[in-house]
All heavy atoms as TSV, in Angstrom:
chain	resi	resn	atom	element	x	y	z
A	1	MET	N	N	75.609	104.845	97.301
A	1	MET	CA	C	76.559	105.166	96.321
A	1	MET	C	C	77.017	103.756	95.704
A	1	MET	O	O	77.240	102.838	96.382
A	1	MET	CB	C	77.802	105.849	96.861
A	1	MET	CG	C	78.924	106.116	95.856
A	1	MET	SD	S	80.380	106.888	96.583
A	1	MET	CE	C	79.830	108.472	96.811
A	2	SER	N	N	77.069	103.722	94.287
A	2	SER	CA	C	77.418	102.472	93.692
A	2	SER	C	C	78.994	102.299	93.830
A	2	SER	O	O	79.692	103.204	94.032
A	2	SER	CB	C	77.069	102.562	92.138
A	2	SER	OG	O	77.915	103.430	91.545
A	3	ASN	N	N	79.360	101.033	93.521
A	3	ASN	CA	C	80.874	100.776	93.605
A	3	ASN	C	C	81.553	101.599	92.490
A	3	ASN	O	O	82.695	102.041	92.808
A	3	ASN	CB	C	81.138	99.343	93.442
A	3	ASN	CG	C	80.628	98.500	94.554
A	3	ASN	OD1	O	80.484	99.025	95.750
A	3	ASN	ND2	N	80.277	97.298	94.417
A	4	CYS	N	N	81.030	101.776	91.430
A	4	CYS	CA	C	81.637	102.551	90.331
A	4	CYS	C	C	81.874	103.986	90.743
A	4	CYS	O	O	82.879	104.498	90.526
A	4	CYS	CB	C	80.774	102.444	89.077
A	4	CYS	SG	S	81.651	103.123	87.628
A	5	GLY	N	N	80.855	104.488	91.392
A	5	GLY	CA	C	81.045	105.840	91.860
A	5	GLY	C	C	82.027	105.961	93.021
A	5	GLY	O	O	82.819	106.979	93.188
A	6	GLU	N	N	82.335	104.906	93.818
A	6	GLU	CA	C	83.220	104.899	94.885
A	6	GLU	C	C	84.594	104.771	94.293
A	6	GLU	O	O	85.563	105.258	94.835
A	6	GLU	CB	C	83.027	103.713	95.872
A	6	GLU	CG	C	81.845	103.799	96.715
A	6	GLU	CD	C	81.692	102.558	97.488
A	6	GLU	OE1	O	82.502	101.899	97.822
A	6	GLU	OE2	O	80.398	102.351	97.858
A	7	SER	N	N	84.720	104.032	93.174
A	7	SER	CA	C	86.121	103.803	92.580
A	7	SER	C	C	86.733	105.032	92.040
A	7	SER	O	O	87.957	105.141	92.131
A	7	SER	CB	C	86.107	102.654	91.615
A	7	SER	OG	O	85.343	102.955	90.423
A	8	HIS	N	N	86.029	105.980	91.459
A	8	HIS	CA	C	86.531	107.185	90.853
A	8	HIS	C	C	87.458	107.954	91.763
A	8	HIS	O	O	88.537	108.298	91.446
A	8	HIS	CB	C	85.430	108.040	90.258
A	8	HIS	CG	C	85.997	109.287	89.610
A	8	HIS	ND1	N	86.743	109.346	88.550
A	8	HIS	CD2	C	85.907	110.578	90.088
A	8	HIS	CE1	C	87.134	110.513	88.288
A	8	HIS	NE2	N	86.619	111.340	89.238
A	9	PRO	N	N	86.976	108.326	92.953
A	9	PRO	CA	C	87.812	109.094	93.912
A	9	PRO	C	C	89.020	108.222	94.412
A	9	PRO	O	O	90.113	108.760	94.628
A	9	PRO	CB	C	86.961	109.354	95.125
A	9	PRO	CG	C	85.570	109.046	94.755
A	9	PRO	CD	C	85.548	108.140	93.497
A	10	LEU	N	N	88.899	106.853	94.441
A	10	LEU	CA	C	89.942	106.061	94.792
A	10	LEU	C	C	91.037	106.059	93.656
A	10	LEU	O	O	92.208	106.181	93.977
A	10	LEU	CB	C	89.451	104.623	95.041
A	10	LEU	CG	C	88.665	104.404	96.220
A	10	LEU	CD1	C	88.228	102.922	96.372
A	10	LEU	CD2	C	89.314	104.768	97.572
A	11	ILE	N	N	90.577	106.063	92.500
A	11	ILE	CA	C	91.555	106.183	91.339
A	11	ILE	C	C	92.393	107.488	91.328
A	11	ILE	O	O	93.474	107.633	91.130
A	11	ILE	CB	C	90.944	105.837	89.974
A	11	ILE	CG1	C	90.580	104.281	89.918
A	11	ILE	CG2	C	91.785	106.243	88.762
A	11	ILE	CD1	C	89.744	103.892	88.677
A	12	ALA	N	N	91.588	108.544	91.646
A	12	ALA	CA	C	92.166	109.861	91.769
A	12	ALA	C	C	93.246	109.901	92.844
A	12	ALA	O	O	94.314	110.442	92.783
A	12	ALA	CB	C	91.197	110.945	91.997
A	13	ARG	N	N	92.880	109.231	93.887
A	13	ARG	CA	C	93.842	109.196	95.115
A	13	ARG	C	C	95.033	108.345	94.710
A	13	ARG	O	O	96.197	108.751	95.073
A	13	ARG	CB	C	93.137	108.536	96.328
A	13	ARG	CG	C	93.989	108.342	97.563
A	13	ARG	CD	C	94.310	109.722	98.185
A	13	ARG	NE	N	95.077	109.469	99.478
A	13	ARG	CZ	C	96.123	110.108	99.913
A	13	ARG	NH1	N	96.532	111.123	99.182
A	13	ARG	NH2	N	96.631	109.716	100.981
A	14	ILE	N	N	94.826	107.271	94.059
A	14	ILE	CA	C	95.990	106.382	93.591
A	14	ILE	C	C	96.936	107.229	92.617
A	14	ILE	O	O	98.080	107.149	92.827
A	14	ILE	CB	C	95.406	105.231	92.782
A	14	ILE	CG1	C	94.792	104.180	93.719
A	14	ILE	CG2	C	96.571	104.545	91.934
A	14	ILE	CD1	C	94.007	103.072	93.133
A	15	HIS	N	N	96.367	107.912	91.733
A	15	HIS	CA	C	97.142	108.738	90.850
A	15	HIS	C	C	98.016	109.783	91.602
A	15	HIS	O	O	99.146	110.073	91.390
A	15	HIS	CB	C	96.420	109.413	89.807
A	15	HIS	CG	C	95.826	108.490	88.892
A	15	HIS	ND1	N	94.969	108.763	87.825
A	15	HIS	CD2	C	96.134	107.177	88.665
A	15	HIS	CE1	C	94.674	107.740	87.132
A	15	HIS	NE2	N	95.325	106.697	87.602
A	16	SER	N	N	97.390	110.467	92.674
A	16	SER	CA	C	98.091	111.412	93.456
A	16	SER	C	C	99.267	110.750	94.246
A	16	SER	O	O	100.310	111.267	94.298
A	16	SER	CB	C	97.071	112.094	94.459
A	16	SER	OG	O	97.711	112.873	95.352
A	17	LEU	N	N	98.973	109.602	94.779
A	17	LEU	CA	C	100.052	108.779	95.591
A	17	LEU	C	C	101.118	108.370	94.661
A	17	LEU	O	O	102.273	108.345	95.003
A	17	LEU	CB	C	99.400	107.580	96.298
A	17	LEU	CG	C	98.490	107.942	97.489
A	17	LEU	CD1	C	97.774	106.703	98.009
A	17	LEU	CD2	C	99.312	108.524	98.607
A	18	GLU	N	N	100.784	108.009	93.389
A	18	GLU	CA	C	101.781	107.613	92.310
A	18	GLU	C	C	102.711	108.809	92.081
A	18	GLU	O	O	103.957	108.589	92.069
A	18	GLU	CB	C	101.216	107.147	91.100
A	18	GLU	CG	C	100.561	105.723	91.137
A	18	GLU	CD	C	99.790	105.394	89.848
A	18	GLU	OE1	O	99.358	106.267	89.188
A	18	GLU	OE2	O	99.763	104.129	89.568
A	19	GLN	N	N	102.210	109.927	91.964
A	19	GLN	CA	C	102.953	111.060	91.671
A	19	GLN	C	C	103.994	111.390	92.860
A	19	GLN	O	O	105.160	111.682	92.708
A	19	GLN	CB	C	102.067	112.398	91.500
A	19	GLN	CG	C	101.388	112.357	90.134
A	19	GLN	CD	C	100.554	113.546	89.978
A	19	GLN	OE1	O	100.197	114.246	90.905
A	19	GLN	NE2	N	100.051	113.810	88.718
A	20	HIS	N	N	103.467	111.246	94.045
A	20	HIS	CA	C	104.251	111.501	95.279
A	20	HIS	C	C	105.409	110.354	95.293
A	20	HIS	O	O	106.590	110.686	95.638
A	20	HIS	CB	C	103.436	111.427	96.612
A	20	HIS	CG	C	104.147	111.655	97.775
A	20	HIS	ND1	N	104.751	112.862	97.985
A	20	HIS	CD2	C	104.310	110.860	98.860
A	20	HIS	CE1	C	105.324	112.755	99.227
A	20	HIS	NE2	N	105.009	111.657	99.761
A	21	ALA	N	N	104.977	109.073	95.083
A	21	ALA	CA	C	106.046	107.962	95.102
A	21	ALA	C	C	107.074	108.294	93.999
A	21	ALA	O	O	108.360	108.011	94.260
A	21	ALA	CB	C	105.329	106.669	94.848
A	22	LEU	N	N	106.746	108.729	92.795
A	22	LEU	CA	C	107.628	108.954	91.800
A	22	LEU	C	C	108.663	110.065	92.150
A	22	LEU	O	O	109.816	109.981	91.867
A	22	LEU	CB	C	106.890	109.228	90.395
A	22	LEU	CG	C	106.331	108.039	89.781
A	22	LEU	CD1	C	105.421	108.532	88.595
A	22	LEU	CD2	C	107.386	107.118	89.232
A	23	ALA	N	N	108.068	111.157	92.743
A	23	ALA	CA	C	108.891	112.211	93.187
A	23	ALA	C	C	109.937	111.770	94.218
A	23	ALA	O	O	111.147	112.106	94.109
A	23	ALA	CB	C	108.090	113.316	93.693
A	24	LEU	N	N	109.502	110.929	95.188
A	24	LEU	CA	C	110.365	110.313	96.227
A	24	LEU	C	C	111.413	109.485	95.590
A	24	LEU	O	O	112.628	109.601	95.916
A	24	LEU	CB	C	109.715	109.688	97.250
A	24	LEU	CG	C	108.805	110.574	98.211
A	24	LEU	CD1	C	108.071	109.635	99.143
A	24	LEU	CD2	C	109.749	111.461	98.957
A	25	GLN	N	N	111.017	108.658	94.670
A	25	GLN	CA	C	111.891	107.697	94.042
A	25	GLN	C	C	113.028	108.509	93.276
A	25	GLN	O	O	114.245	108.138	93.296
A	25	GLN	CB	C	111.208	106.882	93.079
A	25	GLN	CG	C	111.924	105.638	92.540
A	25	GLN	CD	C	111.136	104.718	91.725
A	25	GLN	OE1	O	110.336	105.140	90.820
A	25	GLN	NE2	N	111.262	103.469	91.807
A	26	THR	N	N	112.657	109.518	92.615
A	26	THR	CA	C	113.594	110.371	91.905
A	26	THR	C	C	114.535	111.128	92.808
A	26	THR	O	O	115.729	111.316	92.583
A	26	THR	CB	C	112.862	111.462	91.017
A	26	THR	OG1	O	112.117	110.735	90.074
A	26	THR	CG2	C	113.805	112.333	90.220
A	27	ALA	N	N	114.014	111.615	93.972
A	27	ALA	CA	C	114.895	112.299	94.896
A	27	ALA	C	C	115.804	111.434	95.783
A	27	ALA	O	O	116.760	111.913	96.130
A	27	ALA	CB	C	114.007	113.013	95.916
A	28	PHE	N	N	115.413	110.198	96.011
A	28	PHE	CA	C	116.243	109.257	96.814
A	28	PHE	C	C	117.530	109.006	96.101
A	28	PHE	O	O	117.643	108.719	94.911
A	28	PHE	CB	C	115.509	108.001	97.165
A	28	PHE	CG	C	114.339	108.097	98.090
A	28	PHE	CD1	C	113.252	107.338	97.956
A	28	PHE	CD2	C	114.445	108.973	99.137
A	28	PHE	CE1	C	112.188	107.422	98.844
A	28	PHE	CE2	C	113.427	109.144	100.042
A	28	PHE	CZ	C	112.278	108.332	99.918
A	29	ARG	N	N	118.609	108.965	96.930
A	29	ARG	CA	C	119.961	108.491	96.426
A	29	ARG	C	C	120.156	107.076	96.739
A	29	ARG	O	O	120.889	106.446	95.982
A	29	ARG	CB	C	121.030	109.435	97.014
A	29	ARG	CG	C	120.985	110.782	96.552
A	29	ARG	CD	C	122.048	111.621	96.935
A	29	ARG	NE	N	121.878	113.030	96.498
A	29	ARG	CZ	C	122.626	113.932	96.876
A	29	ARG	NH1	N	123.476	113.860	97.777
A	29	ARG	NH2	N	122.352	115.196	96.352
A	30	SER	N	N	119.598	106.580	97.854
A	30	SER	CA	C	119.673	105.253	98.293
A	30	SER	C	C	118.979	104.264	97.393
A	30	SER	O	O	117.696	104.470	97.188
A	30	SER	CB	C	119.237	105.095	99.719
A	30	SER	OG	O	119.029	103.776	100.100
A	31	GLU	N	N	119.632	103.224	96.902
A	31	GLU	CA	C	118.936	102.236	96.069
A	31	GLU	C	C	117.788	101.625	96.836
A	31	GLU	O	O	116.823	101.114	96.361
A	31	GLU	CB	C	119.985	101.209	95.467
A	31	GLU	CG	C	120.798	101.788	94.409
A	31	GLU	CD	C	119.960	102.315	93.283
A	31	GLU	OE1	O	119.035	101.714	92.796
A	31	GLU	OE2	O	120.390	103.548	92.719
A	32	THR	N	N	118.026	101.358	98.103
A	32	THR	CA	C	117.136	100.719	99.014
A	32	THR	C	C	115.778	101.460	99.038
A	32	THR	O	O	114.748	100.946	98.967
A	32	THR	CB	C	117.668	100.463	100.408
A	32	THR	OG1	O	118.853	99.666	100.386
A	32	THR	CG2	C	116.671	99.854	101.334
A	33	LEU	N	N	115.937	102.781	99.210
A	33	LEU	CA	C	114.761	103.634	99.235
A	33	LEU	C	C	114.151	103.770	97.865
A	33	LEU	O	O	112.900	103.800	97.767
A	33	LEU	CB	C	115.149	104.940	99.814
A	33	LEU	CG	C	115.582	105.068	101.181
A	33	LEU	CD1	C	116.042	106.409	101.581
A	33	LEU	CD2	C	114.457	104.600	102.194
A	34	LYS	N	N	114.943	103.785	96.859
A	34	LYS	CA	C	114.342	103.701	95.493
A	34	LYS	C	C	113.526	102.441	95.241
A	34	LYS	O	O	112.356	102.494	94.680
A	34	LYS	CB	C	115.339	103.797	94.467
A	34	LYS	CG	C	116.099	105.192	94.274
A	34	LYS	CD	C	117.154	105.246	93.195
A	34	LYS	CE	C	117.752	106.593	93.108
A	34	LYS	NZ	N	117.041	107.619	92.444
A	35	ARG	N	N	114.003	101.323	95.768
A	35	ARG	CA	C	113.262	100.083	95.716
A	35	ARG	C	C	111.926	100.127	96.503
A	35	ARG	O	O	110.889	99.685	96.054
A	35	ARG	CB	C	114.102	98.865	96.118
A	35	ARG	CG	C	114.977	98.277	95.022
A	35	ARG	CD	C	115.529	96.938	95.475
A	35	ARG	NE	N	116.317	97.011	96.649
A	35	ARG	CZ	C	117.613	97.414	96.645
A	35	ARG	NH1	N	118.231	97.739	95.543
A	35	ARG	NH2	N	118.321	97.467	97.826
A	36	GLU	N	N	112.021	100.750	97.728
A	36	GLU	CA	C	110.778	100.819	98.483
A	36	GLU	C	C	109.682	101.610	97.734
A	36	GLU	O	O	108.651	101.358	97.727
A	36	GLU	CB	C	111.146	101.595	99.831
A	36	GLU	CG	C	111.791	100.625	100.782
A	36	GLU	CD	C	110.771	99.686	101.370
A	36	GLU	OE1	O	109.614	100.017	101.692
A	36	GLU	OE2	O	111.222	98.560	101.503
A	37	ALA	N	N	110.112	102.738	97.097
A	37	ALA	CA	C	109.188	103.594	96.366
A	37	ALA	C	C	108.656	102.751	95.192
A	37	ALA	O	O	107.537	102.818	94.846
A	37	ALA	CB	C	109.886	104.905	95.861
A	38	GLY	N	N	109.485	101.925	94.578
A	38	GLY	CA	C	109.054	101.062	93.463
A	38	GLY	C	C	108.042	99.992	93.889
A	38	GLY	O	O	107.069	99.762	93.254
A	39	ILE	N	N	108.288	99.490	95.184
A	39	ILE	CA	C	107.256	98.545	95.689
A	39	ILE	C	C	105.882	99.248	95.919
A	39	ILE	O	O	104.828	98.693	95.614
A	39	ILE	CB	C	107.838	97.957	97.056
A	39	ILE	CG1	C	108.934	97.023	96.778
A	39	ILE	CG2	C	106.688	97.280	97.837
A	39	ILE	CD1	C	109.715	96.603	98.008
A	40	VAL	N	N	105.927	100.484	96.425
A	40	VAL	CA	C	104.695	101.303	96.621
A	40	VAL	C	C	104.035	101.507	95.197
A	40	VAL	O	O	102.833	101.392	95.145
A	40	VAL	CB	C	105.100	102.613	97.250
A	40	VAL	CG1	C	103.949	103.613	97.070
A	40	VAL	CG2	C	105.470	102.432	98.644
A	41	LEU	N	N	104.781	101.791	94.180
A	41	LEU	CA	C	104.143	102.008	92.924
A	41	LEU	C	C	103.503	100.765	92.296
A	41	LEU	O	O	102.363	100.739	91.773
A	41	LEU	CB	C	105.223	102.493	91.882
A	41	LEU	CG	C	105.708	103.933	92.127
A	41	LEU	CD1	C	107.008	104.234	91.252
A	41	LEU	CD2	C	104.631	104.883	91.748
A	42	THR	N	N	104.048	99.607	92.607
A	42	THR	CA	C	103.557	98.315	92.174
A	42	THR	C	C	102.174	98.091	92.898
A	42	THR	O	O	101.294	97.636	92.283
A	42	THR	CB	C	104.494	97.142	92.434
A	42	THR	OG1	O	105.728	97.388	91.672
A	42	THR	CG2	C	103.910	95.829	92.046
A	43	ALA	N	N	102.191	98.346	94.133
A	43	ALA	CA	C	100.965	98.159	94.923
A	43	ALA	C	C	99.836	99.128	94.517
A	43	ALA	O	O	98.834	98.582	94.406
A	43	ALA	CB	C	101.225	98.437	96.438
A	44	LEU	N	N	100.327	100.327	94.091
A	44	LEU	CA	C	99.288	101.195	93.573
A	44	LEU	C	C	98.681	100.808	92.229
A	44	LEU	O	O	97.527	100.903	91.950
A	44	LEU	CB	C	99.815	102.613	93.446
A	44	LEU	CG	C	100.015	103.272	94.772
A	44	LEU	CD1	C	101.011	104.594	94.550
A	44	LEU	CD2	C	98.791	103.718	95.457
A	45	GLN	N	N	99.553	100.240	91.377
A	45	GLN	CA	C	99.141	99.697	90.222
A	45	GLN	C	C	98.113	98.497	90.404
A	45	GLN	O	O	97.098	98.350	89.652
A	45	GLN	CB	C	100.281	99.184	89.213
A	45	GLN	CG	C	101.187	100.354	88.812
A	45	GLN	CD	C	102.521	100.001	88.272
A	45	GLN	OE1	O	102.922	98.891	88.388
A	45	GLN	NE2	N	103.157	100.969	87.585
A	46	MET	N	N	98.465	97.740	91.338
A	46	MET	CA	C	97.559	96.535	91.657
A	46	MET	C	C	96.143	97.110	92.113
A	46	MET	O	O	95.079	96.509	91.721
A	46	MET	CB	C	98.125	95.689	92.680
A	46	MET	CG	C	99.288	94.905	92.146
A	46	MET	SD	S	100.285	93.956	93.414
A	46	MET	CE	C	99.001	93.304	94.497
A	47	ALA	N	N	96.178	98.113	92.924
A	47	ALA	CA	C	94.918	98.662	93.459
A	47	ALA	C	C	94.076	99.283	92.278
A	47	ALA	O	O	92.932	99.058	92.260
A	47	ALA	CB	C	95.152	99.717	94.559
A	48	GLU	N	N	94.680	99.975	91.354
A	48	GLU	CA	C	94.077	100.562	90.395
A	48	GLU	C	C	93.411	99.460	89.389
A	48	GLU	O	O	92.362	99.681	88.951
A	48	GLU	CB	C	94.935	101.474	89.553
A	48	GLU	CG	C	94.285	102.187	88.346
A	48	GLU	CD	C	95.105	103.315	87.694
A	48	GLU	OE1	O	96.274	103.460	88.002
A	48	GLU	OE2	O	94.535	103.964	86.851
A	49	ALA	N	N	94.220	98.430	89.113
A	49	ALA	CA	C	93.826	97.387	88.324
A	49	ALA	C	C	92.465	96.687	88.922
A	49	ALA	O	O	91.573	96.331	88.149
A	49	ALA	CB	C	94.849	96.360	88.107
A	50	SER	N	N	92.432	96.606	90.205
A	50	SER	CA	C	91.346	96.009	90.852
A	50	SER	C	C	90.044	96.791	90.757
A	50	SER	O	O	88.910	96.333	90.937
A	50	SER	CB	C	91.557	95.595	92.386
A	50	SER	OG	O	91.598	96.831	93.058
A	51	LEU	N	N	90.229	98.174	90.396
A	51	LEU	CA	C	89.115	99.057	90.304
A	51	LEU	C	C	88.643	99.291	88.912
A	51	LEU	O	O	87.562	99.890	88.674
A	51	LEU	CB	C	89.505	100.397	90.975
A	51	LEU	CG	C	89.667	100.392	92.487
A	51	LEU	CD1	C	90.235	101.765	92.933
A	51	LEU	CD2	C	88.476	100.019	93.255
A	52	ARG	N	N	89.396	98.834	87.971
A	52	ARG	CA	C	88.976	98.959	86.483
A	52	ARG	C	C	87.806	98.118	86.215
A	52	ARG	O	O	87.626	97.058	86.845
A	52	ARG	CB	C	90.161	98.634	85.654
A	52	ARG	CG	C	91.230	99.620	85.737
A	52	ARG	CD	C	90.940	100.951	85.145
A	52	ARG	NE	N	91.926	101.960	85.421
A	52	ARG	CZ	C	91.618	103.294	85.355
A	52	ARG	NH1	N	90.421	103.759	85.111
A	52	ARG	NH2	N	92.631	104.147	85.533
A	53	GLY	N	N	87.044	98.556	85.225
A	53	GLY	CA	C	85.871	97.763	84.793
A	53	GLY	C	C	84.731	98.018	85.789
A	53	GLY	O	O	84.455	99.172	86.184
A	54	ALA	N	N	84.210	96.964	86.293
A	54	ALA	CA	C	82.899	97.057	87.232
A	54	ALA	C	C	83.373	96.354	88.563
A	54	ALA	O	O	83.002	95.238	88.741
A	54	ALA	CB	C	81.658	96.466	86.637
A	55	PRO	N	N	84.087	97.097	89.378
A	55	PRO	CA	C	84.585	96.501	90.619
A	55	PRO	C	C	83.424	96.216	91.629
A	55	PRO	O	O	82.520	96.923	91.633
A	55	PRO	CB	C	85.438	97.517	91.226
A	55	PRO	CG	C	84.963	98.861	90.718
A	55	PRO	CD	C	84.513	98.517	89.375
A	56	ASP	N	N	83.569	94.974	92.211
A	56	ASP	CA	C	82.581	94.695	93.259
A	56	ASP	C	C	82.960	95.328	94.606
A	56	ASP	O	O	84.044	95.831	94.737
A	56	ASP	CB	C	82.395	93.215	93.362
A	56	ASP	CG	C	83.599	92.418	93.711
A	56	ASP	OD1	O	84.547	93.074	94.208
A	56	ASP	OD2	O	83.574	91.147	93.450
A	57	ALA	N	N	82.108	95.116	95.583
A	57	ALA	CA	C	82.418	95.692	96.969
A	57	ALA	C	C	83.793	95.202	97.470
A	57	ALA	O	O	84.524	95.993	98.064
A	57	ALA	CB	C	81.284	95.498	97.949
A	58	SER	N	N	84.061	93.975	97.325
A	58	SER	CA	C	85.309	93.495	97.837
A	58	SER	C	C	86.500	94.029	97.170
A	58	SER	O	O	87.548	94.405	97.810
A	58	SER	CB	C	85.371	91.913	97.932
A	58	SER	OG	O	85.422	91.455	96.520
A	59	ALA	N	N	86.480	94.361	95.880
A	59	ALA	CA	C	87.585	94.932	95.244
A	59	ALA	C	C	87.700	96.378	95.642
A	59	ALA	O	O	88.920	96.857	95.763
A	59	ALA	CB	C	87.345	94.976	93.683
A	60	VAL	N	N	86.594	97.063	95.917
A	60	VAL	CA	C	86.816	98.427	96.461
A	60	VAL	C	C	87.340	98.489	97.799
A	60	VAL	O	O	88.266	99.271	98.104
A	60	VAL	CB	C	85.345	99.162	96.453
A	60	VAL	CG1	C	85.416	100.487	97.118
A	60	VAL	CG2	C	84.861	99.316	95.029
A	61	MET	N	N	86.955	97.555	98.637
A	61	MET	CA	C	87.529	97.445	99.983
A	61	MET	C	C	88.979	97.131	99.945
A	61	MET	O	O	89.783	97.646	100.803
A	61	MET	CB	C	86.699	96.376	100.844
A	61	MET	CG	C	85.338	96.976	101.171
A	61	MET	SD	S	84.276	95.789	102.081
A	61	MET	CE	C	85.396	95.275	103.498
A	62	GLU	N	N	89.328	96.248	99.119
A	62	GLU	CA	C	90.772	95.793	98.933
A	62	GLU	C	C	91.586	96.992	98.482
A	62	GLU	O	O	92.684	97.223	99.042
A	62	GLU	CB	C	90.861	94.646	97.924
A	62	GLU	CG	C	92.331	94.295	97.792
A	62	GLU	CD	C	92.409	93.160	96.744
A	62	GLU	OE1	O	91.525	92.449	96.342
A	62	GLU	OE2	O	93.509	92.932	96.233
A	63	ALA	N	N	91.133	97.698	97.503
A	63	ALA	CA	C	91.872	98.918	97.051
A	63	ALA	C	C	91.985	99.944	98.163
A	63	ALA	O	O	93.048	100.559	98.277
A	63	ALA	CB	C	91.080	99.485	95.751
A	64	GLN	N	N	90.857	100.148	98.871
A	64	GLN	CA	C	90.992	101.172	99.980
A	64	GLN	C	C	92.078	100.662	101.064
A	64	GLN	O	O	92.763	101.515	101.498
A	64	GLN	CB	C	89.568	101.285	100.626
A	64	GLN	CG	C	88.595	101.902	99.925
A	64	GLN	CD	C	87.189	101.927	100.519
A	64	GLN	OE1	O	86.854	100.871	101.172
A	64	GLN	NE2	N	86.469	103.012	100.430
A	65	ALA	N	N	92.143	99.446	101.258
A	65	ALA	CA	C	93.153	98.922	102.210
A	65	ALA	C	C	94.519	99.125	101.727
A	65	ALA	O	O	95.409	99.546	102.403
A	65	ALA	CB	C	92.949	97.446	102.587
A	66	ILE	N	N	94.786	98.853	100.427
A	66	ILE	CA	C	96.046	99.099	99.689
A	66	ILE	C	C	96.445	100.525	99.886
A	66	ILE	O	O	97.559	100.918	100.181
A	66	ILE	CB	C	96.040	98.513	98.308
A	66	ILE	CG1	C	96.013	97.033	98.345
A	66	ILE	CG2	C	97.269	99.004	97.593
A	66	ILE	CD1	C	95.689	96.379	97.011
A	67	ILE	N	N	95.482	101.389	99.542
A	67	ILE	CA	C	95.708	102.791	99.536
A	67	ILE	C	C	96.134	103.363	100.857
A	67	ILE	O	O	97.081	104.135	101.020
A	67	ILE	CB	C	94.484	103.563	98.874
A	67	ILE	CG1	C	94.340	103.210	97.391
A	67	ILE	CG2	C	94.609	105.051	99.182
A	67	ILE	CD1	C	93.032	103.694	96.877
A	68	GLU	N	N	95.375	102.802	101.936
A	68	GLU	CA	C	95.687	103.251	103.320
A	68	GLU	C	C	97.077	102.836	103.605
A	68	GLU	O	O	97.888	103.643	104.170
A	68	GLU	CB	C	94.676	102.627	104.297
A	68	GLU	CG	C	94.949	102.998	105.698
A	68	GLU	CD	C	94.913	104.450	106.004
A	68	GLU	OE1	O	94.112	105.221	105.303
A	68	GLU	OE2	O	95.552	104.916	106.931
A	69	GLY	N	N	97.464	101.676	103.335
A	69	GLY	CA	C	98.819	101.143	103.663
A	69	GLY	C	C	99.844	101.826	102.942
A	69	GLY	O	O	100.928	102.208	103.512
A	70	VAL	N	N	99.644	102.041	101.603
A	70	VAL	CA	C	100.631	102.774	100.707
A	70	VAL	C	C	100.781	104.191	101.340
A	70	VAL	O	O	101.911	104.708	101.346
A	70	VAL	CB	C	100.175	102.732	99.324
A	70	VAL	CG1	C	100.887	103.824	98.510
A	70	VAL	CG2	C	100.381	101.376	98.707
A	71	SER	N	N	99.752	104.882	101.694
A	71	SER	CA	C	99.752	106.189	102.167
A	71	SER	C	C	100.578	106.350	103.490
A	71	SER	O	O	101.474	107.216	103.548
A	71	SER	CB	C	98.292	106.763	102.472
A	71	SER	OG	O	98.377	107.972	102.913
A	72	GLN	N	N	100.475	105.408	104.394
A	72	GLN	CA	C	101.290	105.387	105.514
A	72	GLN	C	C	102.776	105.114	105.165
A	72	GLN	O	O	103.563	105.656	105.804
A	72	GLN	CB	C	100.737	104.263	106.477
A	72	GLN	CG	C	99.479	104.600	107.187
A	72	GLN	CD	C	98.897	103.554	107.946
A	72	GLN	OE1	O	99.486	102.494	108.188
A	72	GLN	NE2	N	97.672	103.843	108.503
A	73	ARG	N	N	103.016	104.083	104.298
A	73	ARG	CA	C	104.360	103.879	103.891
A	73	ARG	C	C	105.073	105.017	103.237
A	73	ARG	O	O	106.219	105.301	103.544
A	73	ARG	CB	C	104.377	102.527	102.838
A	73	ARG	CG	C	105.632	102.003	102.658
A	73	ARG	CD	C	105.401	100.636	101.892
A	73	ARG	NE	N	106.598	99.847	101.973
A	73	ARG	CZ	C	106.714	98.699	101.552
A	73	ARG	NH1	N	105.545	98.068	101.045
A	73	ARG	NH2	N	107.775	98.005	101.539
A	74	LEU	N	N	104.307	105.736	102.380
A	74	LEU	CA	C	104.864	106.899	101.802
A	74	LEU	C	C	105.161	107.977	102.781
A	74	LEU	O	O	106.110	108.711	102.693
A	74	LEU	CB	C	103.904	107.446	100.669
A	74	LEU	CG	C	103.979	106.793	99.286
A	74	LEU	CD1	C	102.952	107.341	98.425
A	74	LEU	CD2	C	105.370	106.856	98.745
A	75	SER	N	N	104.262	108.126	103.773
A	75	SER	CA	C	104.453	109.145	104.789
A	75	SER	C	C	105.775	108.766	105.555
A	75	SER	O	O	106.609	109.674	105.845
A	75	SER	CB	C	103.313	109.181	105.773
A	75	SER	OG	O	103.493	110.089	106.773
A	76	GLY	N	N	106.018	107.556	105.766
A	76	GLY	CA	C	107.323	107.181	106.398
A	76	GLY	C	C	108.502	107.371	105.599
A	76	GLY	O	O	109.518	107.861	106.013
A	77	LEU	N	N	108.400	107.114	104.330
A	77	LEU	CA	C	109.478	107.267	103.427
A	77	LEU	C	C	109.756	108.699	103.262
A	77	LEU	O	O	110.980	109.117	103.129
A	77	LEU	CB	C	109.189	106.710	102.011
A	77	LEU	CG	C	109.297	105.128	101.919
A	77	LEU	CD1	C	108.768	104.740	100.471
A	77	LEU	CD2	C	110.611	104.648	102.038
A	78	GLY	N	N	108.662	109.543	103.287
A	78	GLY	CA	C	108.946	110.959	103.183
A	78	GLY	C	C	109.636	111.631	104.340
A	78	GLY	O	O	110.282	112.780	104.216
A	79	ARG	N	N	109.728	110.949	105.391
A	79	ARG	CA	C	110.405	111.452	106.565
A	79	ARG	C	C	111.847	110.965	106.720
A	79	ARG	O	O	112.511	111.314	107.709
A	79	ARG	CB	C	109.738	111.009	107.799
A	79	ARG	CG	C	108.303	111.621	107.924
A	79	ARG	CD	C	107.715	111.348	109.315
A	79	ARG	NE	N	106.245	111.732	109.247
A	79	ARG	CZ	C	105.284	110.894	109.423
A	79	ARG	NH1	N	105.426	109.732	109.666
A	79	ARG	NH2	N	104.054	111.352	109.426
A	80	VAL	N	N	112.249	110.089	105.790
A	80	VAL	CA	C	113.631	109.611	105.842
A	80	VAL	C	C	114.660	110.674	105.721
A	80	VAL	O	O	114.521	111.543	104.753
A	80	VAL	CB	C	113.833	108.531	104.795
A	80	VAL	CG1	C	115.278	108.049	104.742
A	80	VAL	CG2	C	112.969	107.371	105.096
A	81	PRO	N	N	115.588	110.831	106.633
A	81	PRO	CA	C	116.597	111.940	106.517
A	81	PRO	C	C	117.485	111.749	105.352
A	81	PRO	O	O	117.779	110.801	104.842
A	81	PRO	CB	C	117.376	111.803	107.848
A	81	PRO	CG	C	117.130	110.546	108.402
A	81	PRO	CD	C	115.902	110.047	107.726
């Protein structure tokens, strides 16, 4: 599979995580948690930017790592009482 083919599902995953982060950011009352969700959104934007154009293998791997970390972070934020 080419890197370009790999990046499409990653971009779709990024967009899904962005929607989740935005929903949490809107739902949170705590400014600290709102900032955490904002940090997640920034990381996702960086991952997406690295996949635009013709990403090389290292860009794809970097984006995958960011997505994994963000996914875990969002999971933790979603469990905050």
